Z-matrix of the N, CA and C atoms (Angstrom, degrees):
N
C 1 1.437
C 2 1.538 1 110.78
N 3 1.333 2 110.84 1 129.49
C 4 1.438 3 119.71 2 -167.93
C 5 1.605 4 102.82 3 -96.40
N 6 1.254 5 126.39 4 135.28
C 7 1.364 6 127.14 5 177.29
C 8 1.507 7 103.32 6 -129.71
N 9 1.286 8 118.90 7 129.13
C 10 1.399 9 127.29 8 -171.59
C 11 1.607 10 108.86 9 -126.92
N 12 1.286 11 118.99 10 133.57
C 13 1.433 12 124.26 11 177.79
C 14 1.468 13 105.39 12 -62.08
N 15 1.314 14 121.16 13 132.26
C 16 1.521 15 128.46 14 174.98
C 17 1.499 16 104.81 15 -124.97
N 18 1.344 17 120.02 16 129.30
C 19 1.444 18 122.27 17 176.00
C 20 1.541 19 118.15 18 -41.33
N 21 1.406 20 105.19 19 -55.36
C 22 1.486 21 113.49 20 -173.73
C 23 1.491 22 113.11 21 -68.04
N 24 1.312 23 120.09 22 -31.32
C 25 1.495 24 117.33 23 168.46
C 26 1.526 25 117.38 24 -71.97
N 27 1.392 26 112.45 25 -35.23
C 28 1.492 27 114.44 26 175.15
C 29 1.556 28 108.74 27 -60.68
N 30 1.231 29 117.21 28 -50.15
C 31 1.429 30 119.27 29 -179.42
C 32 1.556 31 112.82 30 -53.89
N 33 1.330 32 112.93 31 -41.76
C 34 1.495 33 116.79 32 176.65
C 35 1.476 34 111.55 33 -66.53
N 36 1.290 35 123.59 34 -35.15
C 37 1.453 36 130.48 35 178.26
C 38 1.527 37 107.17 36 -63.76
N 39 1.337 38 116.22 37 -50.02
C 40 1.434 39 124.58 38 179.33
C 41 1.559 40 112.62 39 -56.88
N 42 1.288 41 114.30 40 -48.22
C 43 1.421 42 119.71 41 -175.88
C 44 1.641 43 107.71 42 -70.50
N 45 1.349 44 121.06 43 -41.27
C 46 1.419 45 118.95 44 174.08
C 47 1.608 46 112.41 45 -60.75
N 48 1.348 47 115.71 46 -39.47
C 49 1.510 48 114.26 47 179.36
C 50 1.483 49 110.74 48 -66.57
N 51 1.338 50 116.21 49 -36.71
C 52 1.544 51 120.98 50 179.04
C 53 1.549 52 105.41 51 -60.80
N 54 1.261 53 115.39 52 -53.23
C 55 1.617 54 116.70 53 -177.39
C 56 1.519 55 109.21 54 -57.60
N 57 1.298 56 120.32 55 -47.82
C 58 1.385 57 123.46 56 177.47
C 59 1.620 58 114.20 57 -55.09
N 60 1.244 59 111.01 58 -43.67
C 61 1.518 60 119.54 59 -175.69
C 62 1.533 61 108.83 60 -67.34
N 63 1.461 62 114.23 61 -30.45
C 64 1.381 63 121.17 62 -173.80
C 65 1.512 64 117.96 63 -65.22
N 66 1.353 65 112.37 64 -22.72
C 67 1.500 66 122.87 65 -178.12
C 68 1.496 67 111.50 66 79.93
N 69 1.311 68 115.00 67 1.66
C 70 1.593 69 115.51 68 176.83
C 71 1.479 70 103.35 69 -75.46
N 72 1.349 71 114.60 70 133.74
C 73 1.436 72 116.10 71 173.08
C 74 1.561 73 116.17 72 -63.01
N 75 1.270 74 110.02 73 131.80
C 76 1.502 75 112.35 74 -171.98
C 77 1.509 76 111.21 75 -146.44
N 78 1.275 77 113.49 76 159.57
C 79 1.563 78 119.39 77 173.71
C 80 1.530 79 106.93 78 -133.01
N 81 1.251 80 117.88 79 122.63
C 82 1.401 81 127.19 80 -172.01
C 83 1.753 82 103.25 81 -93.48
N 84 1.221 83 120.83 82 111.49
C 85 1.459 84 124.61 83 166.61
C 86 1.495 85 113.94 84 -83.20
N 87 1.337 86 119.29 85 129.37
C 88 1.507 87 124.91 86 177.21
C 89 1.589 88 110.65 87 -119.76
N 90 1.448 89 108.12 88 96.74
C 91 1.440 90 113.44 89 179.33
C 92 1.482 91 106.58 90 -93.26
N 93 1.289 92 120.67 91 169.55
C 94 1.513 93 128.34 92 171.35
C 95 1.567 94 108.32 93 -91.04
N 96 1.360 95 110.54 94 -125.89
C 97 1.444 96 120.19 95 172.88
C 98 1.539 97 109.47 96 -94.69
N 99 1.329 98 109.02 97 155.35
C 100 1.420 99 120.15 98 -179.05
C 101 1.516 100 111.73 99 -93.15
N 102 1.261 101 121.78 100 136.20
C 103 1.446 102 123.16 101 177.67
C 104 1.487 103 110.79 102 -65.14
N 105 1.268 104 118.12 103 -22.74
C 106 1.500 105 121.77 104 173.46
C 107 1.517 106 115.32 105 -62.33
N 108 1.238 107 116.12 106 -20.12
C 109 1.498 108 122.86 107 171.80
C 110 1.512 109 114.69 108 -51.85
N 111 1.375 110 116.64 109 -35.15
C 112 1.458 111 123.15 110 169.99
C 113 1.420 112 120.48 111 -61.73
N 114 1.436 113 114.53 112 -14.26
C 115 1.462 114 117.23 113 -178.10
C 116 1.566 115 110.65 114 -89.98
N 117 1.294 116 112.46 115 -4.56
C 118 1.565 117 120.99 116 170.57
C 119 1.533 118 111.76 117 -55.63
N 120 1.259 119 119.63 118 121.08
C 121 1.486 120 122.84 119 -176.23
C 122 1.633 121 106.20 120 -57.01
N 123 1.320 122 110.62 121 127.79
C 124 1.511 123 120.80 122 172.95
C 125 1.573 124 110.37 123 102.29
N 126 1.394 125 115.33 124 -13.47
C 127 1.525 126 117.04 125 -178.57
C 128 1.515 127 104.87 126 -72.37
N 129 1.249 128 119.11 127 -49.06
C 130 1.450 129 119.88 128 179.01
C 131 1.519 130 113.18 129 -114.48
N 132 1.270 131 124.05 130 115.12
C 133 1.398 132 129.74 131 -177.29
C 134 1.441 133 115.67 132 170.07
N 135 1.404 134 116.81 133 159.40
C 136 1.405 135 123.72 134 -179.39
C 137 1.605 136 106.41 135 56.09
N 138 1.289 137 118.73 136 45.11
C 139 1.471 138 125.54 137 -179.15
C 140 1.505 139 112.71 138 54.91
N 141 1.307 140 118.25 139 30.31
C 142 1.474 141 118.00 140 179.39
C 143 1.408 142 109.97 141 -138.93
N 144 1.403 143 118.37 142 139.56
C 145 1.425 144 125.20 143 166.95
C 146 1.402 145 103.97 144 -107.49
N 147 1.311 146 117.43 145 113.64
C 148 1.507 147 123.60 146 -178.31
C 149 1.523 148 111.02 147 -112.32
N 150 1.340 149 120.96 148 118.58
C 151 1.495 150 121.51 149 -173.75
C 152 1.492 151 101.42 150 -146.78
N 153 1.362 152 120.68 151 146.67
C 154 1.458 153 126.82 152 -179.41
C 155 1.407 154 115.90 153 -86.21
N 156 1.453 155 112.39 154 53.28
C 157 1.590 156 116.39 155 176.50
C 158 1.491 157 102.27 156 -132.91
N 159 1.328 158 117.06 157 155.35
C 160 1.444 159 122.97 158 -175.75
C 161 1.560 160 105.54 159 -64.63
N 162 1.349 161 114.32 160 145.84
C 163 1.450 162 118.03 161 -173.45
C 164 1.558 163 115.30 162 -75.55
N 165 1.416 164 112.79 163 -23.81
C 166 1.336 165 117.50 164 -177.14
C 167 1.462 166 117.40 165 -102.30
N 168 1.391 167 117.80 166 12.77
C 169 1.478 168 125.30 167 -177.87
C 170 1.520 169 104.66 168 -104.24
N 171 1.431 170 115.57 169 122.67
C 172 1.377 171 123.07 170 172.93
C 173 1.524 172 110.42 171 -72.88
N 174 1.326 173 119.29 172 129.94
C 175 1.314 174 123.64 173 179.01
C 176 1.602 175 111.66 174 -132.41
N 177 1.232 176 113.37 175 136.10
C 178 1.624 177 118.86 176 -178.88
C 179 1.439 178 109.51 177 -90.68
N 180 1.281 179 110.47 178 101.09
C 181 1.599 180 114.08 179 -178.17
C 182 1.636 181 103.85 180 -83.21
N 183 1.321 182 112.06 181 169.52
C 184 1.337 183 115.98 182 -178.70
C 185 1.696 184 107.92 183 -140.66
N 186 1.255 185 115.47 184 148.44
C 187 1.468 186 117.27 185 179.06
C 188 1.528 187 107.79 186 -85.59
N 189 1.250 188 126.71 187 154.03
C 190 1.423 189 133.76 188 179.88
C 191 1.638 190 100.73 189 -59.59
N 192 1.322 191 113.08 190 -51.19
C 193 1.424 192 115.25 191 -172.31
C 194 1.730 193 112.25 192 -60.08
N 195 1.241 194 114.56 193 -37.88
C 196 1.484 195 123.80 194 174.87
C 197 1.570 196 102.97 195 -58.21
N 198 1.354 197 116.74 196 -62.11
C 199 1.485 198 120.99 197 -177.09
C 200 1.412 199 110.42 198 -47.29
N 201 1.476 200 122.40 199 -39.89
C 202 1.421 201 122.16 200 -176.97
C 203 1.517 202 105.38 201 -74.65
N 204 1.264 203 127.70 202 -34.40
C 205 1.334 204 127.60 203 -174.70
C 206 1.574 205 108.59 204 -74.59
N 207 1.318 206 121.33 205 -25.86
C 208 1.391 207 124.85 206 176.20
C 209 1.600 208 104.94 207 -75.57
N 210 1.278 209 116.05 208 -38.37
C 211 1.605 210 118.99 209 172.83
C 212 1.424 211 113.89 210 -57.57
N 213 1.365 212 113.83 211 -44.22
C 214 1.403 213 119.47 212 179.00
C 215 1.521 214 112.52 213 -68.65
N 216 1.236 215 119.01 214 -33.32
C 217 1.467 216 124.21 215 179.06
C 218 1.569 217 107.31 216 -70.65
N 219 1.207 218 114.99 217 -45.38
C 220 1.512 219 114.19 218 -179.70
C 221 1.441 220 114.00 219 -67.42
N 222 1.322 221 122.22 220 -37.44
C 223 1.470 222 127.82 221 174.78
C 224 1.524 223 108.81 222 -55.54
N 225 1.309 224 122.81 223 -34.67
C 226 1.384 225 131.84 224 178.04
C 227 1.439 226 115.84 225 -85.58
N 228 1.326 227 118.05 226 -3.03
C 229 1.494 228 118.45 227 -178.60
C 230 1.739 229 104.43 228 -131.64
N 231 1.259 230 115.42 229 80.93
C 232 1.473 231 118.26 230 -177.99
C 233 1.492 232 115.62 231 -63.85
N 234 1.486 233 117.03 232 -18.26
C 235 1.399 234 119.81 233 177.56
C 236 1.453 235 112.29 234 -67.90
N 237 1.279 236 117.60 235 -3.98
C 238 1.534 237 122.79 236 173.18
C 239 1.450 238 114.96 237 -81.71
N 240 1.223 239 119.06 238 -9.77
C 241 1.552 240 126.02 239 -171.16
C 242 1.529 241 106.02 240 -57.39
N 243 1.350 242 108.29 241 137.46
C 244 1.381 243 115.51 242 173.74
C 245 1.595 244 111.76 243 94.54
N 246 1.354 245 118.54 244 -0.35
C 247 1.352 246 125.93 245 171.97
C 248 1.437 247 119.86 246 -103.63
N 249 1.320 248 116.98 247 151.32
C 250 1.497 249 124.14 248 174.21
C 251 1.498 250 100.58 249 -106.77
N 252 1.275 251 118.19 250 120.07
C 253 1.507 252 127.28 251 -176.13
C 254 1.642 253 113.58 252 -113.24
N 255 1.301 254 111.07 253 121.20
C 256 1.453 255 106.59 254 173.59
C 257 1.502 256 113.70 255 -71.67
N 258 1.213 257 129.51 256 140.00
C 259 1.492 258 138.01 257 171.27
C 260 1.439 259 110.55 258 -119.45
N 261 1.275 260 117.47 259 116.19
C 262 1.452 261 122.48 260 -179.87
C 263 1.572 262 108.23 261 -153.54
N 264 1.331 263 114.86 262 155.33
C 265 1.481 264 123.34 263 173.76
C 266 1.616 265 110.87 264 -51.07
N 267 1.336 266 113.32 265 176.28
C 268 1.460 267 120.45 266 178.30
C 269 1.528 268 118.04 267 -75.14
N 270 1.341 269 112.51 268 -6.37
C 271 1.429 270 110.92 269 -167.44
C 272 1.583 271 108.86 270 -151.42
N 273 1.326 272 119.47 271 145.06
C 274 1.384 273 123.23 272 -177.19
C 275 1.526 274 103.07 273 -108.01
N 276 1.250 275 118.11 274 133.41
C 277 1.550 276 118.96 275 -170.58
C 278 1.627 277 103.96 276 -136.01
N 279 1.277 278 111.34 277 137.35
C 280 1.545 279 126.62 278 168.90
C 281 1.446 280 106.35 279 -65.40
N 282 1.380 281 114.58 280 163.20
C 283 1.557 282 119.38 281 166.75
C 284 1.458 283 112.97 282 -48.79
N 285 1.300 284 114.19 283 -50.76
C 286 1.487 285 114.24 284 -172.09
C 287 1.400 286 111.24 285 -69.55
N 288 1.219 287 119.24 286 -23.61
C 289 1.601 288 120.96 287 -175.27
C 290 1.581 289 102.71 288 -80.08
N 291 1.290 290 115.72 289 -36.90
C 292 1.536 291 121.73 290 175.01
C 293 1.447 292 105.83 291 -54.49
N 294 1.445 293 118.03 292 -52.28
C 295 1.463 294 123.61 293 -173.30
C 296 1.537 295 109.05 294 -62.79
N 297 1.295 296 114.42 295 -39.18
C 298 1.572 297 116.00 296 172.85
C 299 1.476 298 113.68 297 -57.91
N 300 1.277 299 113.45 298 -38.08
C 301 1.551 300 112.62 299 -176.36
C 302 1.618 301 110.37 300 -68.68
N 303 1.295 302 107.71 301 -32.82
C 304 1.470 303 110.85 302 -179.99
C 305 1.499 304 108.65 303 -75.28
N 306 1.388 305 113.08 304 -37.44
C 307 1.589 306 116.91 305 175.00
C 308 1.514 307 112.56 306 -49.69
N 309 1.305 308 115.15 307 -50.35
C 310 1.488 309 121.15 308 -175.80
C 311 1.487 310 109.91 309 -70.62
N 312 1.266 311 122.23 310 -35.97
C 313 1.392 312 121.59 311 -172.73
C 314 1.502 313 108.60 312 -86.92
N 315 1.330 314 125.12 313 -19.85
C 316 1.469 315 123.21 314 -166.24
C 317 1.722 316 103.35 315 -113.04
N 318 1.388 317 115.76 316 -6.74
C 319 1.475 318 121.89 317 -176.35
C 320 1.588 319 112.42 318 53.93
N 321 1.347 320 107.48 319 44.82
C 322 1.591 321 111.13 320 178.47
C 323 1.468 322 106.33 321 -155.07
N 324 1.234 323 117.28 322 158.74
C 325 1.530 324 124.64 323 -177.58
C 326 1.551 325 110.53 324 -77.53
N 327 1.261 326 119.44 325 105.56
C 328 1.418 327 120.31 326 173.70
C 329 1.585 328 109.02 327 -105.87
N 330 1.356 329 118.89 328 137.85
C 331 1.390 330 121.87 329 176.79
C 332 1.518 331 108.09 330 -113.98
N 333 1.303 332 113.84 331 141.69
C 334 1.534 333 116.97 332 177.08
C 335 1.456 334 108.37 333 -83.18
N 336 1.354 335 120.17 334 135.02
C 337 1.405 336 129.31 335 176.73
C 338 1.570 337 110.36 336 -121.25
N 339 1.265 338 111.36 337 115.10
C 340 1.554 339 109.51 338 -179.64
C 341 1.539 340 108.72 339 -79.44
N 342 1.327 341 112.45 340 98.66
C 343 1.557 342 118.55 341 -174.46
C 344 1.454 343 105.82 342 -61.58
N 345 1.268 344 116.59 343 135.76
C 346 1.476 345 127.84 344 168.44
C 347 1.493 346 107.16 345 -55.17
N 348 1.292 347 120.43 346 133.02
C 349 1.492 348 122.73 347 -179.18
C 350 1.521 349 108.73 348 -59.19
N 351 1.383 350 113.87 349 -38.64
C 352 1.434 351 117.21 350 -175.61
C 353 1.597 352 111.59 351 -64.33
N 354 1.266 353 111.13 352 -38.65
C 355 1.626 354 113.03 353 174.80
C 356 1.574 355 109.04 354 -68.98
N 357 1.180 356 118.36 355 -38.72
C 358 1.680 357 122.89 356 177.09
C 359 1.647 358 98.54 357 -60.76
N 360 1.257 359 124.44 358 -53.63
C 361 1.459 360 122.10 359 -174.65
C 362 1.537 361 107.54 360 -57.03
N 363 1.375 362 119.82 361 -51.81
C 364 1.454 363 126.61 362 -177.74
C 365 1.425 364 108.96 363 -47.83
N 366 1.479 365 116.75 364 -47.77
C 367 1.457 366 120.53 365 -171.31
C 368 1.435 367 112.45 366 -67.75
N 369 1.407 368 115.64 367 -35.40
C 370 1.370 369 125.90 368 -176.83
C 371 1.588 370 113.41 369 -72.80
N 372 1.337 371 111.81 370 -40.28
C 373 1.480 372 111.23 371 -171.53
C 374 1.575 373 121.01 372 -52.25
N 375 1.384 374 117.08 373 -37.59
C 376 1.544 375 114.39 374 171.05
C 377 1.452 376 115.56 375 -61.27
N 378 1.329 377 120.42 376 -28.30
C 379 1.432 378 120.49 377 -174.86
C 380 1.572 379 112.89 378 -93.04
N 381 1.367 380 114.46 379 -36.95
C 382 1.419 381 126.12 380 -177.11
C 383 1.511 382 119.02 381 -92.39
N 384 1.362 383 110.77 382 -28.92
C 385 1.370 384 120.50 383 -166.51
C 386 1.615 385 112.53 384 94.93
N 387 1.199 386 113.24 385 152.93
C 388 1.496 387 121.11 386 -167.18
C 389 1.461 388 108.18 387 -66.44
N 390 1.362 389 125.50 388 -45.30
C 391 1.362 390 131.21 389 177.72
C 392 1.476 391 115.22 390 -54.90
N 393 1.414 392 109.89 391 -56.34
C 394 1.456 393 122.52 392 -178.73
C 395 1.590 394 112.24 393 -55.65
N 396 1.454 395 108.73 394 -48.06
C 397 1.396 396 118.57 395 -174.58
C 398 1.549 397 106.87 396 -65.29
N 399 1.336 398 119.54 397 -44.68
C 400 1.463 399 123.68 398 177.92
C 401 1.616 400 113.01 399 -61.97
N 402 1.254 401 118.43 400 -36.75
C 403 1.392 402 127.09 401 167.61
C 404 1.582 403 118.31 402 -52.17
N 405 1.338 404 109.22 403 -49.17
C 406 1.396 405 122.60 404 -175.58
C 407 1.600 406 104.13 405 -71.75
N 408 1.368 407 116.10 406 -45.37
C 409 1.382 408 124.29 407 179.59
C 410 1.593 409 109.04 408 -52.88
N 411 1.311 410 113.53 409 -52.07
C 412 1.519 411 119.54 410 178.17
C 413 1.578 412 111.46 411 -57.78
N 414 1.298 413 113.05 412 -34.66
C 415 1.550 414 109.91 413 173.86
C 416 1.447 415 115.43 414 -65.71
N 417 1.400 416 115.40 415 -35.08
C 418 1.484 417 121.25 416 -179.97
C 419 1.545 418 110.47 417 -72.09
N 420 1.284 419 116.84 418 -30.23
C 421 1.365 420 120.40 419 178.04
C 422 1.491 421 109.93 420 -70.58
N 423 1.344 422 115.11 421 -47.00
C 424 1.478 423 119.40 422 173.12
C 425 1.422 424 108.64 423 -48.80
N 426 1.297 425 117.85 424 -61.36
C 427 1.532 426 124.31 425 177.93
C 428 1.496 427 118.36 426 -42.32
N 429 1.396 428 107.42 427 -46.79
C 430 1.507 429 113.19 428 -178.94
C 431 1.609 430 109.69 429 -65.29
N 432 1.242 431 122.24 430 -23.67
C 433 1.423 432 125.08 431 179.13
C 434 1.512 433 112.35 432 -93.71
N 435 1.421 434 116.48 433 -18.76
C 436 1.484 435 115.53 434 -171.47
C 437 1.553 436 105.87 435 -134.28
N 438 1.364 437 125.83 436 43.66
C 439 1.426 438 124.07 437 177.72
C 440 1.516 439 112.09 438 -64.07
N 441 1.340 440 118.30 439 -23.18
C 442 1.493 441 117.82 440 -177.47
C 443 1.595 442 109.03 441 -74.64
N 444 1.207 443 117.86 442 -11.83
C 445 1.489 444 125.18 443 172.32
C 446 1.355 445 119.78 444 -82.03
N 447 1.376 446 120.72 445 -18.75
C 448 1.414 447 127.63 446 179.84
C 449 1.495 448 108.60 447 -72.35
N 450 1.399 449 111.64 448 149.08
C 451 1.605 450 118.93 449 -175.84
C 452 1.542 451 107.59 450 -59.38
N 453 1.340 452 113.58 451 144.28
C 454 1.541 453 122.52 452 179.72
C 455 1.609 454 105.08 453 -108.48
N 456 1.381 455 113.03 454 162.07
C 457 1.473 456 115.66 455 -178.97
C 458 1.527 457 109.16 456 -65.72
N 459 1.333 458 127.54 457 -30.28
C 460 1.410 459 126.20 458 -175.93
C 461 1.596 460 112.20 459 -78.22
N 462 1.371 461 112.15 460 -5.44
C 463 1.411 462 118.62 461 176.48
C 464 1.522 463 117.21 462 -80.22
N 465 1.310 464 112.59 463 -15.09
C 466 1.548 465 122.00 464 -174.63
C 467 1.531 466 101.91 465 -75.04
N 468 1.399 467 115.59 466 130.74
C 469 1.489 468 114.28 467 -179.13
C 470 1.535 469 113.80 468 -63.45
N 471 1.265 470 116.63 469 146.54
C 472 1.564 471 123.55 470 -171.42
C 473 1.575 472 111.83 471 -50.50
N 474 1.447 473 114.67 472 -46.48
C 475 1.371 474 120.77 473 -177.46
C 476 1.544 475 112.86 474 -68.62
N 477 1.237 476 119.06 475 -29.45
C 478 1.467 477 122.62 476 171.00
C 479 1.635 478 112.62 477 -72.94
N 480 1.274 479 113.32 478 -44.15
C 481 1.445 480 115.60 479 178.13
C 482 1.522 481 114.46 480 -65.76
N 483 1.295 482 115.22 481 -29.99
C 484 1.518 483 120.55 482 175.53
C 485 1.492 484 107.32 483 -68.98
N 486 1.333 485 121.17 484 -40.05
C 487 1.398 486 120.70 485 -175.27
C 488 1.451 487 110.11 486 -83.04
N 489 1.344 488 123.41 487 -25.91
C 490 1.433 489 129.55 488 179.33
C 491 1.548 490 110.06 489 -132.80
N 492 1.297 491 113.43 490 81.44
C 493 1.510 492 113.19 491 -172.63
C 494 1.592 493 116.28 492 -60.63
N 495 1.418 494 112.12 493 -20.32
C 496 1.467 495 117.37 494 -178.59
C 497 1.435 496 112.97 495 88.70
N 498 1.369 497 113.12 496 149.68
C 499 1.528 498 116.73 497 -173.97
C 500 1.512 499 105.30 498 -102.34
N 501 1.351 500 111.56 499 123.74
C 502 1.476 501 117.88 500 -178.89
C 503 1.642 502 104.43 501 -65.23
N 504 1.366 503 111.01 502 153.09
C 505 1.476 504 117.42 503 -173.00
C 506 1.569 505 109.09 504 -58.34
N 507 1.370 506 112.78 505 -44.55
C 508 1.542 507 116.95 506 -176.15
C 509 1.511 508 111.16 507 -61.14
N 510 1.370 509 117.56 508 -36.37
C 511 1.477 510 123.73 509 173.67
C 512 1.498 511 111.12 510 -63.37
N 513 1.327 512 117.16 511 -44.44
C 514 1.521 513 123.19 512 174.97
C 515 1.453 514 108.25 513 -57.68
N 516 1.246 515 124.15 514 -45.35
C 517 1.380 516 121.11 515 -171.14
C 518 1.648 517 110.50 516 -78.25
N 519 1.250 518 118.10 517 -25.36
C 520 1.446 519 120.54 518 168.61
C 521 1.620 520 110.26 519 -63.04
N 522 1.272 521 108.16 520 -47.23
C 523 1.580 522 113.27 521 -178.84
C 524 1.573 523 111.22 522 -66.38
N 525 1.272 524 116.29 523 -29.54
C 526 1.470 525 117.20 524 174.31
C 527 1.513 526 113.52 525 -74.25
N 528 1.294 527 115.74 526 -29.08
C 529 1.594 528 124.27 527 167.31
C 530 1.420 529 109.14 528 -62.16
N 531 1.231 530 117.86 529 -49.34
C 532 1.569 531 122.25 530 -174.34
C 533 1.523 532 108.62 531 -63.28
N 534 1.351 533 117.69 532 -30.66
C 535 1.439 534 120.50 533 -172.80
C 536 1.532 535 107.19 534 -100.43
N 537 1.382 536 117.59 535 14.00
C 538 1.337 537 121.34 536 165.43
C 539 1.537 538 116.35 537 85.20
N 540 1.294 539 121.59 538 10.16
C 541 1.364 540 124.38 539 -177.12
C 542 1.478 541 113.52 540 -78.00
N 543 1.353 542 118.33 541 -33.25
C 544 1.476 543 127.97 542 -174.97
C 545 1.456 544 106.60 543 -126.37
N 546 1.397 545 122.12 544 143.03
C 547 1.470 546 119.55 545 179.37
C 548 1.585 547 101.76 546 -119.53
N 549 1.359 548 112.15 547 117.45
C 550 1.499 549 116.05 548 176.40
C 551 1.569 550 108.83 549 -66.89
N 552 1.368 551 118.62 550 153.63
C 553 1.460 552 125.71 551 176.17
C 554 1.461 553 107.49 552 -77.86
N 555 1.158 554 121.81 553 126.11
C 556 1.640 555 123.66 554 172.24
C 557 1.603 556 110.34 555 -96.58
N 558 1.057 557 117.36 556 146.52
C 559 1.478 558 120.44 557 177.39
C 560 1.436 559 109.52 558 -105.41
């Protein structure tokens, strides 16, 4: 297993250490990737789902609404103070499984394409700047080498999962269609 220092991760580690050393009661929430990332223009289109993660690695995505609900839950449960808690959706899906979910919801053939991180970085640089795009690309390079270290659905504590069951990816896609983000093909 290769572990590489990534500036964004190091900053988070330093911040967490600072908060823990402060003595202030805190709860650290550890999400993975947000389903909302699929709303970025160009990620889903032309019968392709292009994202810079390995095609065969199952990742537990989370909706922003579920992340917020976990936050509210933890604010109302001070007994969780001092813990780092994974917060992820109810399922871990590979790239091809994500594409299948889009296939069913959009009524069209969508193929998953494991976007090379360099292409991802190049597309982000004009919008985010070269340094920020490079830092984000480094994060995705790390993820590509270490997906087994990402939080999994069974790591969410039972009480939190009962309170926030999580949005299945297929349901999230349906909601995104209803909100006008994706247009299904009608026959």
